[in-house]
mmCIF entry with sequence, helices, sheets and N, C-alpha, C, O atoms, coordinates in Angstrom:
data_MODEL
# 
_entry.id   MODEL 
# 
_entity.id                         1 
_entity.type                       polymer 
_entity.pdbx_number_of_molecules   1 
# 
_entity_poly.entity_id                      1 
_entity_poly.type                           'polypeptide(L)' 
_entity_poly.nstd_linkage                   no 
_entity_poly.nstd_monomer                   no 
_entity_poly.pdbx_seq_one_letter_code       VAGSRDLDRSKVQAPGIVRDPSGGHRLFYTAIGSDRPFE 
_entity_poly.pdbx_seq_one_letter_code_can   VAGSRDLDRSKVQAPGIVRDPSGGHRLFYTAIGSDRPFE 
_entity_poly.pdbx_strand_id                 A 
# 
loop_
_entity_poly_seq.entity_id 
_entity_poly_seq.num 
_entity_poly_seq.mon_id 
_entity_poly_seq.hetero 
1 1  VAL n 
1 2  ALA n 
1 3  GLY n 
1 4  SER n 
1 5  ARG n 
1 6  ASP n 
1 7  LEU n 
1 8  ASP n 
1 9  ARG n 
1 10 SER n 
1 11 LYS n 
1 12 VAL n 
1 13 GLN n 
1 14 ALA n 
1 15 PRO n 
1 16 GLY n 
1 17 ILE n 
1 18 VAL n 
1 19 ARG n 
1 20 ASP n 
1 21 PRO n 
1 22 SER n 
1 23 GLY n 
1 24 GLY n 
1 25 HIS n 
1 26 ARG n 
1 27 LEU n 
1 28 PHE n 
1 29 TYR n 
1 30 THR n 
1 31 ALA n 
1 32 ILE n 
1 33 GLY n 
1 34 SER n 
1 35 ASP n 
1 36 ARG n 
1 37 PRO n 
1 38 PHE n 
1 39 GLU n 
# 
_struct_asym.id          A 
_struct_asym.entity_id   1 
# 
_struct_conf.conf_type_id            HELX_P 
_struct_conf.id                      HELX_P1 
_struct_conf.pdbx_PDB_helix_id       AA1 
_struct_conf.beg_label_comp_id       ASP 
_struct_conf.beg_label_asym_id       A 
_struct_conf.beg_label_seq_id        6 
_struct_conf.pdbx_beg_PDB_ins_code   ? 
_struct_conf.end_label_comp_id       SER 
_struct_conf.end_label_asym_id       A 
_struct_conf.end_label_seq_id        10 
_struct_conf.pdbx_end_PDB_ins_code   ? 
_struct_conf.beg_auth_comp_id        ASP 
_struct_conf.beg_auth_asym_id        A 
_struct_conf.beg_auth_seq_id         6 
_struct_conf.end_auth_comp_id        SER 
_struct_conf.end_auth_asym_id        A 
_struct_conf.end_auth_seq_id         10 
_struct_conf.pdbx_PDB_helix_class    5 
_struct_conf.details                 ? 
_struct_conf.pdbx_PDB_helix_length   5 
# 
_struct_conf_type.id          HELX_P 
_struct_conf_type.criteria    ? 
_struct_conf_type.reference   ? 
# 
_struct_sheet.id               AA1 
_struct_sheet.type             ? 
_struct_sheet.number_strands   2 
_struct_sheet.details          ? 
# 
_struct_sheet_order.sheet_id     AA1 
_struct_sheet_order.range_id_1   1 
_struct_sheet_order.range_id_2   2 
_struct_sheet_order.offset       ? 
_struct_sheet_order.sense        anti-parallel 
# 
loop_
_struct_sheet_range.sheet_id 
_struct_sheet_range.id 
_struct_sheet_range.beg_label_comp_id 
_struct_sheet_range.beg_label_asym_id 
_struct_sheet_range.beg_label_seq_id 
_struct_sheet_range.pdbx_beg_PDB_ins_code 
_struct_sheet_range.end_label_comp_id 
_struct_sheet_range.end_label_asym_id 
_struct_sheet_range.end_label_seq_id 
_struct_sheet_range.pdbx_end_PDB_ins_code 
_struct_sheet_range.beg_auth_comp_id 
_struct_sheet_range.beg_auth_asym_id 
_struct_sheet_range.beg_auth_seq_id 
_struct_sheet_range.end_auth_comp_id 
_struct_sheet_range.end_auth_asym_id 
_struct_sheet_range.end_auth_seq_id 
AA1 1 LYS A 11 ? ARG A 19 ? LYS A 11 ARG A 19 
AA1 2 HIS A 25 ? GLY A 33 ? HIS A 25 GLY A 33 
# 
loop_
_atom_site.group_PDB 
_atom_site.id 
_atom_site.type_symbol 
_atom_site.label_atom_id 
_atom_site.label_alt_id 
_atom_site.label_comp_id 
_atom_site.label_asym_id 
_atom_site.label_entity_id 
_atom_site.label_seq_id 
_atom_site.pdbx_PDB_ins_code 
_atom_site.Cartn_x 
_atom_site.Cartn_y 
_atom_site.Cartn_z 
_atom_site.occupancy 
_atom_site.B_iso_or_equiv 
_atom_site.pdbx_formal_charge 
_atom_site.auth_seq_id 
_atom_site.auth_comp_id 
_atom_site.auth_asym_id 
_atom_site.auth_atom_id 
_atom_site.pdbx_PDB_model_num 
ATOM 1   N N  . VAL A 1 1  ? 0.860   -1.167 0.000  1.00 0.00 ? 1  VAL A N  1 
ATOM 2   C CA . VAL A 1 1  ? 0.000   0.000  0.000  1.00 0.00 ? 1  VAL A CA 1 
ATOM 3   C C  . VAL A 1 1  ? 0.899   1.220  0.000  1.00 0.00 ? 1  VAL A C  1 
ATOM 4   O O  . VAL A 1 1  ? 1.822   1.315  0.809  1.00 0.00 ? 1  VAL A O  1 
ATOM 5   N N  . ALA A 1 2  ? 0.638   2.145  -0.894 1.00 0.00 ? 2  ALA A N  1 
ATOM 6   C CA . ALA A 1 2  ? 1.450   3.352  -0.993 1.00 0.00 ? 2  ALA A CA 1 
ATOM 7   C C  . ALA A 1 2  ? 0.576   4.581  -0.853 1.00 0.00 ? 2  ALA A C  1 
ATOM 8   O O  . ALA A 1 2  ? -0.519  4.645  -1.413 1.00 0.00 ? 2  ALA A O  1 
ATOM 9   N N  . GLY A 1 3  ? 1.063   5.551  -0.106 1.00 0.00 ? 3  GLY A N  1 
ATOM 10  C CA . GLY A 1 3  ? 0.330   6.802  0.047  1.00 0.00 ? 3  GLY A CA 1 
ATOM 11  C C  . GLY A 1 3  ? 0.528   7.701  -1.162 1.00 0.00 ? 3  GLY A C  1 
ATOM 12  O O  . GLY A 1 3  ? 1.549   7.610  -1.843 1.00 0.00 ? 3  GLY A O  1 
ATOM 13  N N  . SER A 1 4  ? -0.425  8.554  -1.430 1.00 0.00 ? 4  SER A N  1 
ATOM 14  C CA . SER A 1 4  ? -0.327  9.453  -2.579 1.00 0.00 ? 4  SER A CA 1 
ATOM 15  C C  . SER A 1 4  ? -0.183  10.919 -2.170 1.00 0.00 ? 4  SER A C  1 
ATOM 16  O O  . SER A 1 4  ? 0.018   11.777 -3.029 1.00 0.00 ? 4  SER A O  1 
ATOM 17  N N  . ARG A 1 5  ? -0.281  11.218 -0.885 1.00 0.00 ? 5  ARG A N  1 
ATOM 18  C CA . ARG A 1 5  ? -0.168  12.597 -0.398 1.00 0.00 ? 5  ARG A CA 1 
ATOM 19  C C  . ARG A 1 5  ? 0.935   12.674 0.644  1.00 0.00 ? 5  ARG A C  1 
ATOM 20  O O  . ARG A 1 5  ? 1.334   11.654 1.206  1.00 0.00 ? 5  ARG A O  1 
ATOM 21  N N  . ASP A 1 6  ? 1.438   13.899 0.908  1.00 0.00 ? 6  ASP A N  1 
ATOM 22  C CA . ASP A 1 6  ? 2.482   14.068 1.931  1.00 0.00 ? 6  ASP A CA 1 
ATOM 23  C C  . ASP A 1 6  ? 2.044   13.494 3.272  1.00 0.00 ? 6  ASP A C  1 
ATOM 24  O O  . ASP A 1 6  ? 2.841   12.868 3.971  1.00 0.00 ? 6  ASP A O  1 
ATOM 25  N N  . LEU A 1 7  ? 0.783   13.703 3.632  1.00 0.00 ? 7  LEU A N  1 
ATOM 26  C CA . LEU A 1 7  ? 0.262   13.192 4.898  1.00 0.00 ? 7  LEU A CA 1 
ATOM 27  C C  . LEU A 1 7  ? 0.328   11.667 4.951  1.00 0.00 ? 7  LEU A C  1 
ATOM 28  O O  . LEU A 1 7  ? 0.529   11.092 6.021  1.00 0.00 ? 7  LEU A O  1 
ATOM 29  N N  . ASP A 1 8  ? 0.161   11.011 3.806  1.00 0.00 ? 8  ASP A N  1 
ATOM 30  C CA . ASP A 1 8  ? 0.148   9.551  3.749  1.00 0.00 ? 8  ASP A CA 1 
ATOM 31  C C  . ASP A 1 8  ? 1.525   8.928  3.914  1.00 0.00 ? 8  ASP A C  1 
ATOM 32  O O  . ASP A 1 8  ? 1.631   7.747  4.245  1.00 0.00 ? 8  ASP A O  1 
ATOM 33  N N  . ARG A 1 9  ? 2.569   9.693  3.693  1.00 0.00 ? 9  ARG A N  1 
ATOM 34  C CA . ARG A 1 9  ? 3.911   9.118  3.728  1.00 0.00 ? 9  ARG A CA 1 
ATOM 35  C C  . ARG A 1 9  ? 4.317   8.626  5.104  1.00 0.00 ? 9  ARG A C  1 
ATOM 36  O O  . ARG A 1 9  ? 5.162   7.738  5.214  1.00 0.00 ? 9  ARG A O  1 
ATOM 37  N N  . SER A 1 10 ? 3.730   9.187  6.160  1.00 0.00 ? 10 SER A N  1 
ATOM 38  C CA . SER A 1 10 ? 4.136   8.819  7.516  1.00 0.00 ? 10 SER A CA 1 
ATOM 39  C C  . SER A 1 10 ? 3.355   7.636  8.074  1.00 0.00 ? 10 SER A C  1 
ATOM 40  O O  . SER A 1 10 ? 3.668   7.150  9.161  1.00 0.00 ? 10 SER A O  1 
ATOM 41  N N  . LYS A 1 11 ? 2.343   7.166  7.348  1.00 0.00 ? 11 LYS A N  1 
ATOM 42  C CA . LYS A 1 11 ? 1.546   6.063  7.887  1.00 0.00 ? 11 LYS A CA 1 
ATOM 43  C C  . LYS A 1 11 ? 0.814   5.317  6.772  1.00 0.00 ? 11 LYS A C  1 
ATOM 44  O O  . LYS A 1 11 ? 0.661   5.821  5.659  1.00 0.00 ? 11 LYS A O  1 
ATOM 45  N N  . VAL A 1 12 ? 0.381   4.138  7.090  1.00 0.00 ? 12 VAL A N  1 
ATOM 46  C CA . VAL A 1 12 ? -0.468  3.343  6.209  1.00 0.00 ? 12 VAL A CA 1 
ATOM 47  C C  . VAL A 1 12 ? -1.737  3.058  6.980  1.00 0.00 ? 12 VAL A C  1 
ATOM 48  O O  . VAL A 1 12 ? -1.681  2.697  8.155  1.00 0.00 ? 12 VAL A O  1 
ATOM 49  N N  . GLN A 1 13 ? -2.871  3.213  6.341  1.00 0.00 ? 13 GLN A N  1 
ATOM 50  C CA . GLN A 1 13 ? -4.134  2.913  7.004  1.00 0.00 ? 13 GLN A CA 1 
ATOM 51  C C  . GLN A 1 13 ? -4.652  1.587  6.474  1.00 0.00 ? 13 GLN A C  1 
ATOM 52  O O  . GLN A 1 13 ? -4.953  1.451  5.288  1.00 0.00 ? 13 GLN A O  1 
ATOM 53  N N  . ALA A 1 14 ? -4.750  0.614  7.364  1.00 0.00 ? 14 ALA A N  1 
ATOM 54  C CA . ALA A 1 14 ? -5.225  -0.711 6.990  1.00 0.00 ? 14 ALA A CA 1 
ATOM 55  C C  . ALA A 1 14 ? -6.717  -0.808 7.273  1.00 0.00 ? 14 ALA A C  1 
ATOM 56  O O  . ALA A 1 14 ? -7.128  -0.707 8.429  1.00 0.00 ? 14 ALA A O  1 
ATOM 57  N N  . PRO A 1 15 ? -7.540  -1.003 6.239  1.00 0.00 ? 15 PRO A N  1 
ATOM 58  C CA . PRO A 1 15 ? -8.984  -1.064 6.473  1.00 0.00 ? 15 PRO A CA 1 
ATOM 59  C C  . PRO A 1 15 ? -9.409  -2.380 7.111  1.00 0.00 ? 15 PRO A C  1 
ATOM 60  O O  . PRO A 1 15 ? -8.783  -3.418 6.897  1.00 0.00 ? 15 PRO A O  1 
ATOM 61  N N  . GLY A 1 16 ? -10.451 -2.327 7.876  1.00 0.00 ? 16 GLY A N  1 
ATOM 62  C CA . GLY A 1 16 ? -11.038 -3.512 8.477  1.00 0.00 ? 16 GLY A CA 1 
ATOM 63  C C  . GLY A 1 16 ? -12.552 -3.386 8.464  1.00 0.00 ? 16 GLY A C  1 
ATOM 64  O O  . GLY A 1 16 ? -13.086 -2.287 8.610  1.00 0.00 ? 16 GLY A O  1 
ATOM 65  N N  . ILE A 1 17 ? -13.236 -4.488 8.293  1.00 0.00 ? 17 ILE A N  1 
ATOM 66  C CA . ILE A 1 17 ? -14.699 -4.498 8.303  1.00 0.00 ? 17 ILE A CA 1 
ATOM 67  C C  . ILE A 1 17 ? -15.149 -5.543 9.313  1.00 0.00 ? 17 ILE A C  1 
ATOM 68  O O  . ILE A 1 17 ? -14.689 -6.685 9.291  1.00 0.00 ? 17 ILE A O  1 
ATOM 69  N N  . VAL A 1 18 ? -16.043 -5.143 10.188 1.00 0.00 ? 18 VAL A N  1 
ATOM 70  C CA . VAL A 1 18 ? -16.613 -6.080 11.154 1.00 0.00 ? 18 VAL A CA 1 
ATOM 71  C C  . VAL A 1 18 ? -18.126 -6.076 11.014 1.00 0.00 ? 18 VAL A C  1 
ATOM 72  O O  . VAL A 1 18 ? -18.725 -5.060 10.662 1.00 0.00 ? 18 VAL A O  1 
ATOM 73  N N  . ARG A 1 19 ? -18.730 -7.202 11.289 1.00 0.00 ? 19 ARG A N  1 
ATOM 74  C CA . ARG A 1 19 ? -20.186 -7.314 11.227 1.00 0.00 ? 19 ARG A CA 1 
ATOM 75  C C  . ARG A 1 19 ? -20.789 -6.738 12.498 1.00 0.00 ? 19 ARG A C  1 
ATOM 76  O O  . ARG A 1 19 ? -20.365 -7.075 13.603 1.00 0.00 ? 19 ARG A O  1 
ATOM 77  N N  . ASP A 1 20 ? -21.763 -5.881 12.339 1.00 0.00 ? 20 ASP A N  1 
ATOM 78  C CA . ASP A 1 20 ? -22.469 -5.261 13.454 1.00 0.00 ? 20 ASP A CA 1 
ATOM 79  C C  . ASP A 1 20 ? -23.569 -6.218 13.916 1.00 0.00 ? 20 ASP A C  1 
ATOM 80  O O  . ASP A 1 20 ? -24.280 -6.773 13.078 1.00 0.00 ? 20 ASP A O  1 
ATOM 81  N N  . PRO A 1 21 ? -23.725 -6.426 15.220 1.00 0.00 ? 21 PRO A N  1 
ATOM 82  C CA . PRO A 1 21 ? -24.769 -7.334 15.711 1.00 0.00 ? 21 PRO A CA 1 
ATOM 83  C C  . PRO A 1 21 ? -26.177 -6.948 15.244 1.00 0.00 ? 21 PRO A C  1 
ATOM 84  O O  . PRO A 1 21 ? -27.069 -7.796 15.201 1.00 0.00 ? 21 PRO A O  1 
ATOM 85  N N  . SER A 1 22 ? -26.379 -5.678 14.895 1.00 0.00 ? 22 SER A N  1 
ATOM 86  C CA . SER A 1 22 ? -27.710 -5.251 14.444 1.00 0.00 ? 22 SER A CA 1 
ATOM 87  C C  . SER A 1 22 ? -27.971 -5.610 12.985 1.00 0.00 ? 22 SER A C  1 
ATOM 88  O O  . SER A 1 22 ? -29.058 -5.350 12.469 1.00 0.00 ? 22 SER A O  1 
ATOM 89  N N  . GLY A 1 23 ? -26.982 -6.204 12.316 1.00 0.00 ? 23 GLY A N  1 
ATOM 90  C CA . GLY A 1 23 ? -27.175 -6.665 10.946 1.00 0.00 ? 23 GLY A CA 1 
ATOM 91  C C  . GLY A 1 23 ? -26.393 -5.900 9.899  1.00 0.00 ? 23 GLY A C  1 
ATOM 92  O O  . GLY A 1 23 ? -26.375 -6.307 8.737  1.00 0.00 ? 23 GLY A O  1 
ATOM 93  N N  . GLY A 1 24 ? -25.745 -4.806 10.270 1.00 0.00 ? 24 GLY A N  1 
ATOM 94  C CA . GLY A 1 24 ? -24.964 -4.035 9.305  1.00 0.00 ? 24 GLY A CA 1 
ATOM 95  C C  . GLY A 1 24 ? -23.487 -4.379 9.383  1.00 0.00 ? 24 GLY A C  1 
ATOM 96  O O  . GLY A 1 24 ? -23.100 -5.401 9.951  1.00 0.00 ? 24 GLY A O  1 
ATOM 97  N N  . HIS A 1 25 ? -22.681 -3.524 8.812  1.00 0.00 ? 25 HIS A N  1 
ATOM 98  C CA . HIS A 1 25 ? -21.230 -3.681 8.842  1.00 0.00 ? 25 HIS A CA 1 
ATOM 99  C C  . HIS A 1 25 ? -20.611 -2.373 9.299  1.00 0.00 ? 25 HIS A C  1 
ATOM 100 O O  . HIS A 1 25 ? -21.194 -1.302 9.137  1.00 0.00 ? 25 HIS A O  1 
ATOM 101 N N  . ARG A 1 26 ? -19.426 -2.478 9.871  1.00 0.00 ? 26 ARG A N  1 
ATOM 102 C CA . ARG A 1 26 ? -18.720 -1.302 10.348 1.00 0.00 ? 26 ARG A CA 1 
ATOM 103 C C  . ARG A 1 26 ? -17.324 -1.288 9.746  1.00 0.00 ? 26 ARG A C  1 
ATOM 104 O O  . ARG A 1 26 ? -16.604 -2.284 9.826  1.00 0.00 ? 26 ARG A O  1 
ATOM 105 N N  . LEU A 1 27 ? -16.936 -0.175 9.147  1.00 0.00 ? 27 LEU A N  1 
ATOM 106 C CA . LEU A 1 27 ? -15.627 -0.027 8.528  1.00 0.00 ? 27 LEU A CA 1 
ATOM 107 C C  . LEU A 1 27 ? -14.745 0.819  9.438  1.00 0.00 ? 27 LEU A C  1 
ATOM 108 O O  . LEU A 1 27 ? -15.180 1.857  9.938  1.00 0.00 ? 27 LEU A O  1 
ATOM 109 N N  . PHE A 1 28 ? -13.503 0.379  9.655  1.00 0.00 ? 28 PHE A N  1 
ATOM 110 C CA . PHE A 1 28 ? -12.580 1.155  10.477 1.00 0.00 ? 28 PHE A CA 1 
ATOM 111 C C  . PHE A 1 28 ? -11.189 1.065  9.883  1.00 0.00 ? 28 PHE A C  1 
ATOM 112 O O  . PHE A 1 28 ? -10.887 0.159  9.106  1.00 0.00 ? 28 PHE A O  1 
ATOM 113 N N  . TYR A 1 29 ? -10.351 2.010  10.255 1.00 0.00 ? 29 TYR A N  1 
ATOM 114 C CA . TYR A 1 29 ? -8.971  2.037  9.790  1.00 0.00 ? 29 TYR A CA 1 
ATOM 115 C C  . TYR A 1 29 ? -8.034  2.034  10.984 1.00 0.00 ? 29 TYR A C  1 
ATOM 116 O O  . TYR A 1 29 ? -8.307  2.673  12.000 1.00 0.00 ? 29 TYR A O  1 
ATOM 117 N N  . THR A 1 30 ? -6.930  1.315  10.859 1.00 0.00 ? 30 THR A N  1 
ATOM 118 C CA . THR A 1 30 ? -5.895  1.303  11.883 1.00 0.00 ? 30 THR A CA 1 
ATOM 119 C C  . THR A 1 30 ? -4.671  1.986  11.290 1.00 0.00 ? 30 THR A C  1 
ATOM 120 O O  . THR A 1 30 ? -4.104  1.501  10.312 1.00 0.00 ? 30 THR A O  1 
ATOM 121 N N  . ALA A 1 31 ? -4.260  3.100  11.868 1.00 0.00 ? 31 ALA A N  1 
ATOM 122 C CA . ALA A 1 31 ? -3.097  3.832  11.363 1.00 0.00 ? 31 ALA A CA 1 
ATOM 123 C C  . ALA A 1 31 ? -1.822  3.214  11.918 1.00 0.00 ? 31 ALA A C  1 
ATOM 124 O O  . ALA A 1 31 ? -1.685  3.038  13.128 1.00 0.00 ? 31 ALA A O  1 
ATOM 125 N N  . ILE A 1 32 ? -0.893  2.887  11.033 1.00 0.00 ? 32 ILE A N  1 
ATOM 126 C CA . ILE A 1 32 ? 0.396   2.321  11.421 1.00 0.00 ? 32 ILE A CA 1 
ATOM 127 C C  . ILE A 1 32 ? 1.473   3.149  10.739 1.00 0.00 ? 32 ILE A C  1 
ATOM 128 O O  . ILE A 1 32 ? 1.413   3.359  9.528  1.00 0.00 ? 32 ILE A O  1 
ATOM 129 N N  . GLY A 1 33 ? 2.442   3.615  11.485 1.00 0.00 ? 33 GLY A N  1 
ATOM 130 C CA . GLY A 1 33 ? 3.524   4.400  10.904 1.00 0.00 ? 33 GLY A CA 1 
ATOM 131 C C  . GLY A 1 33 ? 4.612   4.634  11.927 1.00 0.00 ? 33 GLY A C  1 
ATOM 132 O O  . GLY A 1 33 ? 4.621   4.016  12.991 1.00 0.00 ? 33 GLY A O  1 
ATOM 133 N N  . SER A 1 34 ? 5.533   5.531  11.601 1.00 0.00 ? 34 SER A N  1 
ATOM 134 C CA . SER A 1 34 ? 6.669   5.763  12.498 1.00 0.00 ? 34 SER A CA 1 
ATOM 135 C C  . SER A 1 34 ? 6.225   6.320  13.848 1.00 0.00 ? 34 SER A C  1 
ATOM 136 O O  . SER A 1 34 ? 6.860   6.044  14.866 1.00 0.00 ? 34 SER A O  1 
ATOM 137 N N  . ASP A 1 35 ? 5.147   7.096  13.872 1.00 0.00 ? 35 ASP A N  1 
ATOM 138 C CA . ASP A 1 35 ? 4.639   7.624  15.137 1.00 0.00 ? 35 ASP A CA 1 
ATOM 139 C C  . ASP A 1 35 ? 3.732   6.639  15.859 1.00 0.00 ? 35 ASP A C  1 
ATOM 140 O O  . ASP A 1 35 ? 3.486   6.779  17.057 1.00 0.00 ? 35 ASP A O  1 
ATOM 141 N N  . ARG A 1 36 ? 3.232   5.639  15.130 1.00 0.00 ? 36 ARG A N  1 
ATOM 142 C CA . ARG A 1 36 ? 2.339   4.634  15.718 1.00 0.00 ? 36 ARG A CA 1 
ATOM 143 C C  . ARG A 1 36 ? 2.758   3.255  15.219 1.00 0.00 ? 36 ARG A C  1 
ATOM 144 O O  . ARG A 1 36 ? 2.041   2.642  14.428 1.00 0.00 ? 36 ARG A O  1 
ATOM 145 N N  . PRO A 1 37 ? 3.902   2.762  15.666 1.00 0.00 ? 37 PRO A N  1 
ATOM 146 C CA . PRO A 1 37 ? 4.390   1.473  15.173 1.00 0.00 ? 37 PRO A CA 1 
ATOM 147 C C  . PRO A 1 37 ? 3.496   0.311  15.598 1.00 0.00 ? 37 PRO A C  1 
ATOM 148 O O  . PRO A 1 37 ? 2.873   0.331  16.660 1.00 0.00 ? 37 PRO A O  1 
ATOM 149 N N  . PHE A 1 38 ? 3.454   -0.683 14.747 1.00 0.00 ? 38 PHE A N  1 
ATOM 150 C CA . PHE A 1 38 ? 2.695   -1.896 15.048 1.00 0.00 ? 38 PHE A CA 1 
ATOM 151 C C  . PHE A 1 38 ? 3.580   -2.809 15.873 1.00 0.00 ? 38 PHE A C  1 
ATOM 152 O O  . PHE A 1 38 ? 4.695   -3.128 15.459 1.00 0.00 ? 38 PHE A O  1 
ATOM 153 N N  . GLU A 1 39 ? 3.105   -3.231 17.027 1.00 0.00 ? 39 GLU A N  1 
ATOM 154 C CA . GLU A 1 39 ? 3.895   -4.121 17.892 1.00 0.00 ? 39 GLU A CA 1 
ATOM 155 C C  . GLU A 1 39 ? 3.127   -5.370 18.196 1.00 0.00 ? 39 GLU A C  1 
ATOM 156 O O  . GLU A 1 39 ? 3.624   -6.242 18.910 1.00 0.00 ? 39 GLU A O  1 
# 
């Protein structure tokens, strides 16, 4: 995954989708970068 803007260069946003108990879906992003390393 590559960022296209200056802001994107410092992190990658990994999308995730979870099923909502009410029957829908929920989309979220986890930011990972030099300021927020994945451990």
